[in-house]
C-alpha positions as CSV (number, residue, x, y, z in Angstrom):
1,M,-20.0,-2.9,10.9
2,E,-16.4,-1.8,11.5
3,L,-13.5,-2.6,9.1
4,V,-10.8,-4.6,10.8
5,I,-7.2,-4.5,9.5
6,R,-5.2,-7.5,10.7
7,A,-2.2,-9.6,9.9
8,A,-2.8,-12.2,7.2
9,I,-2.8,-15.9,8.1
10,Q,-2.6,-19.0,5.9
11,S,-6.4,-19.5,5.9
12,D,-6.8,-16.0,4.2
13,L,-4.9,-17.0,1.1
14,D,-7.8,-18.3,-1.0
15,A,-9.6,-15.0,-0.5
16,V,-6.5,-13.0,-1.2
17,L,-5.8,-14.9,-4.4
18,A,-9.5,-14.4,-5.5
19,I,-9.2,-10.6,-4.9
20,E,-5.9,-10.6,-6.8
21,Q,-7.4,-12.4,-9.8
22,A,-10.4,-10.0,-9.8
23,S,-7.9,-7.1,-9.9
24,P,-6.1,-6.9,-13.2
25,T,-3.8,-4.0,-12.0
26,A,-2.6,-5.9,-8.9
27,A,0.7,-7.8,-9.0
28,H,-0.1,-11.4,-9.7
29,W,2.0,-13.7,-7.5
30,P,2.1,-17.4,-6.9
31,R,0.5,-18.6,-3.7
32,S,4.0,-19.4,-2.4
33,R,4.9,-15.7,-2.4
34,Y,2.0,-14.9,-0.1
35,E,2.9,-17.9,2.1
36,T,6.4,-16.4,2.4
37,A,5.0,-13.0,3.3
38,I,3.0,-14.5,6.1
39,S,5.8,-16.5,7.5
40,N,8.7,-14.0,7.5
41,N,9.2,-10.7,9.4
42,Q,10.5,-8.8,6.4
43,D,7.0,-8.4,4.9
44,F,4.0,-6.4,6.2
45,F,1.0,-8.4,5.0
46,R,-2.4,-7.2,6.1
47,V,-6.0,-8.0,5.2
48,A,-9.1,-5.9,5.6
49,V,-12.1,-7.7,7.0
50,R,-15.7,-6.7,7.5
51,R,-18.4,-9.1,8.7
52,G,-15.9,-12.0,8.5
53,L,-15.2,-11.3,4.8
54,I,-11.8,-10.4,3.5
55,L,-12.3,-7.4,1.2
56,G,-8.7,-6.3,0.5
57,F,-5.1,-6.9,1.2
58,L,-1.7,-5.1,1.2
59,V,1.8,-6.5,1.1
60,A,4.9,-4.3,1.7
61,S,8.6,-5.3,2.0
62,T,10.1,-3.9,5.2
63,A,13.5,-5.5,5.0
64,V,15.3,-2.1,4.7
65,Q,14.7,1.5,5.9
66,E,13.0,2.2,2.6
67,W,9.9,0.1,2.7
68,E,8.2,-0.8,-0.6
69,L,4.5,-1.2,-1.1
70,E,4.5,-4.2,-3.4
71,N,0.8,-5.1,-3.8
72,I,-2.6,-3.8,-2.7
73,A,-6.0,-4.8,-4.0
74,V,-9.6,-4.5,-2.9
75,L,-12.5,-6.7,-4.0
76,P,-14.2,-5.0,-6.9
77,S,-17.6,-4.9,-5.2
78,A,-16.1,-3.3,-2.1
79,R,-14.1,-0.5,-3.8
80,R,-14.6,3.2,-2.9
81,Q,-15.6,2.3,0.6
82,G,-12.4,3.3,2.4
83,I,-10.8,-0.2,2.5
84,G,-7.7,0.8,0.5
85,V,-7.3,3.9,2.6
86,G,-7.6,1.8,5.8
87,L,-4.9,-0.6,4.5
88,M,-2.7,2.3,3.6
89,H,-3.1,4.0,7.0
90,A,-2.2,0.7,8.7
91,L,1.0,0.6,6.6
92,I,1.8,4.2,7.4
93,S,1.2,3.6,11.1
94,A,3.5,0.6,11.2
95,W,6.1,2.4,9.1
96,E,6.1,5.4,11.6
97,Q,6.4,3.0,14.6
98,A,9.4,1.3,12.9
99,G,11.1,4.6,12.3
100,A,11.7,3.8,8.6
101,A,12.9,6.4,6.2
102,E,10.3,6.2,3.4
103,I,7.8,4.0,1.6
104,R,8.1,3.6,-2.1
105,Q,5.6,2.4,-4.6
106,E,5.6,1.8,-8.4
107,I,2.2,2.3,-10.2
108,R,1.3,1.6,-13.8
109,R,0.8,4.9,-15.6
110,S,-2.8,3.8,-16.5
111,N,-3.7,2.9,-12.9
112,L,-5.3,6.2,-11.9
113,A,-7.2,4.7,-9.0
114,A,-4.0,3.6,-7.3
115,Q,-2.4,6.9,-8.0
116,R,-5.3,8.8,-6.4
117,L,-5.3,6.4,-3.4
118,G,-1.6,7.0,-2.8
119,Q,-1.9,10.8,-3.2
120,H,-4.9,10.8,-0.9
121,V,-2.8,9.4,2.0
122,G,0.2,11.5,1.3
123,F,2.4,9.8,-1.4
124,V,4.0,12.1,-3.9
125,Q,5.2,11.2,-7.4
126,D,8.9,11.1,-7.6
127,G,9.8,9.8,-11.1
128,C,9.1,7.4,-13.9
129,R,10.6,4.1,-15.1
130,P,9.9,3.9,-18.9
131,G,8.7,0.5,-20.1
132,Y,8.9,-1.1,-16.6
133,Y,5.8,-3.2,-16.9
134,R,5.2,-6.0,-19.3
135,D,1.9,-7.5,-20.5
136,P,1.0,-4.9,-21.4
137,H,4.1,-2.8,-21.9
138,E,3.8,0.3,-19.8
139,D,5.7,2.9,-17.7
140,A,5.8,2.8,-14.0
141,L,5.3,6.0,-12.0
142,L,7.4,6.2,-8.9
143,F,5.7,7.4,-5.7
144,K,7.1,7.9,-2.2
145,Y,6.0,8.7,1.3
146,L,8.5,10.5,3.5
147,V,8.5,11.4,7.2
148,R,9.1,15.0,8.2
149,S,10.3,15.8,11.6
150,K,7.9,17.6,13.9
151,R,10.2,20.6,13.9
152,E,10.0,20.8,10.1
153,A,6.2,20.6,10.2
154,A,6.1,23.3,12.8
155,E,8.4,25.6,10.7
156,S,6.2,25.0,7.6
157,P,4.0,28.0,6.8
158,T,1.0,25.8,6.9
159,G,2.0,24.0,10.1
160,S,0.1,20.9,11.0
161,S,-2.7,21.5,8.5
162,E,-0.7,19.8,5.8
163,K,-2.0,16.5,4.6
164,S,-1.1,14.2,7.5
165,G,1.9,16.4,8.4
166,K,4.3,14.2,6.3
167,N,5.9,14.5,2.8
168,G,8.2,17.2,1.7
């Protein structure tokens, strides 16, 4: 059955919180933060649904031209099935339609799965914040996703064969 990515609604929050709790590397927020993300237009909050079950979610701040991917998690039993990629593609598509400048993301140095997911869809590492995370204390690797104009992509030696034609 097809994976559906849709806007989150209030009745999704129990499932979102359960996925978050089952995902130690996800940001752990109070329910009120998710409620705010649903009710305002400065957050991009999507859930991935298959057969009526919520299998993952993504929240990004869209308040400024530089969007920030703040939280993404997939139910442990549903990982490595394209759900994270589907959520990331939904974010990138919305970002392109909005004409934003870039998407930023901070990832724990130890979270190799999140790093691979971001790189798979075209994010590039762009720095490090030593000691950024607490409990446990850990560095944050900074990643970003940039738009390139069609002219730049056409002038590139590899043309449109580059990964999604973005990033520079």
